[in-house]
N, C-alpha and C positions, 0 to 999 in steps of 0.2 A: 204344644209348648208355646209359651209366650216369653218375651224378653222385657224385663223391667229396666228401663234406662234412666239414669240420673245425669243431667248435664247442667251443672250450676257454675255460673261465672266465677272464676278464681280457683276452680278445682278441676282435676282431670276427670273426663267422663268415665262413668262406671256402669256396669250392667250385671243383672242376675237373670239366669235362665230358670224358668219355672214351668213345671208340668201342671197344666191347668186342672186336670182331673184328680191329681194326687200331688199337691205341692210338697208334701213332706218326703216324697220319693225323688225329688229334684236333686241334681248334682250339688246345688248350693243349699241343701237343707239346713246347714248350720246358720244360715242367714234368714231362715223362715220360721215364723211362729204362727200357730193357729189357736184361736180362742173364741168360743161362742160363734162359730161360723165365719169369723173374720181372719183372713190371712194377712200377716204383716211381713214385709220384706225389709230387712235392714241392709243398707248399702253403705259400705265404708268409703269415704272420700279422701283422696290425697290432694294436697295443695299443688297448684301448678308450679313449675320450676323453670329454670333457664332453658331455653330451647323449645319449650312447649308453645303451641299455638292453639287458639280457639276462635271459632267463628262467633261473632255477635249475632245471635239467632233472631233478635227482634229489632234490628236497626234497619230502617227503610228510608229511602230518599225519594223526593219528587222526581219525575221523569226529567232527564237532561239537566239535573240540578245537583249541586253540592249543598242542598238544604234538606234537612231531615224531616220526615213526617212526624206528627205529634206522638204517635204510638211508639216512637223510638226512645222517648225520654226515660222510661223505667229501666231499660237495658243500660243506657248511659249512666244512670244513677248508680247501678250496680258496679260498673267499671270505675266510676269515681270513688265509691266506697272502698273498693278493693285497693285502689292506689293510695287513698288516705290511710288505710289500715296498714299498709306496708310502705313506709317512707323510702325504702331502698329500691323499690320496684321501678324498673325502666322498661319501656315497651316500644315496639314498632307497630304502627297502625298501617295495615296493608289494605289498600282499596282495590276492588275488582269490579269489572263491568261485564255485561253480556255482549261480547263482540268487540270489534275494533274499529267500528265506523266513526268517522268524524261527524261532529254536529254541534248544535247549540249547547252552551254550558252556562247555567245560571248559578251565581255565587252571591254570598253576602258581601256588602260593602264593608270597608274597614270601619270598625266601631259599631257596626250593626250587630245586635245580639238576638235577632229574631231567627234563631236556629231552626225553629219548627214551623215556619209558615212562609209561603211565597208572598211577596209584596211588590209594589211598584218601585220600591227602593232598591230591589235586587239589581245586581250588575249582570248584563247579558254579554256573552262572548261566544267564541267559536273555537273548537279545538278537537284534539284526538280523544279517543276513549281512555288512553293512558292519562291524559291531562284531567279528564273528568274524574277518574278513579283517584288520582292524587289530590284533587280538590276536595273530594269526599273525605279522604283520610285527614286532610288538613282541617276540615270542618270539625271533626271529632277532636283532633288535637287542640284546636282553638277553644272548643267548648270546655275541655278539661282544664286548659290554662285559665280560662275565665272563671273557673271554679276552684282555683288555688293550686293546681298542680304545676310544678316548675317545668318550664319549657325544656330544660336539660334532660328531663325524664321521658320525653316523648319524641320519637322520630316517625316519619311517614314515608310510605313507598306506594306509588301508583303502578299497577300492573296492567291496566286496561283489560283486554280479553285474553292475555297470554296464558292464564291458568284457569280456563273455564272448566267447570265440573260436568257440564252437559252441553250438547250441541245447541247453538244459539236459536235454533228453530224448534226445539223439543218442548214438551209440556213442562219440563222442569227447568227451562232456561232462566226463569226469574231467580233461581238460586245462584246463578253465576254472579249476579250483582250483589256483592257481599262485602263485609268488613271482617278481616282477620286480625287478631291481636297476637303478636309474638312477644314472649317474655325474653328480654336480653340481660336483665339483672334482677335478682330477687334478694 
């Protein structure tokens, strides 16, 4: 059996279980069609609602920084489009880190719009993991505001390492450093 998962920003995750050797015998056979040796799985998606949370799968930050890596832009564009398409939508951006150690924190200076590159113009400070996670959430909120989303529609919360998914020394520890978006009004 395989699981076909669909995780699209703005929609609740959905999945279909599929028997690989006989897809039409699968429990979800009403969502499966076969034609000319091609199996197609139809997945119904439901829009996110108040109280729903989703992890931004492809948002990454430079080490010890509240500056996003360039590969984060497509995921941010999806969030921006979701907010533009639903003018009532209000969110909380939750920042998380891998652990609670204090350390260097690199941020953008006021007025600097270089969200996706480190530069000599960046500000360097020192602080807690909670502060770093809050600065990362603020970076996303600031990027959204710079792209026309009203400040009143975005709140931020930094958690540091309080809600880690994996031990900080495990192979999956990098997944602890993440951004979660919570829908508070839709």
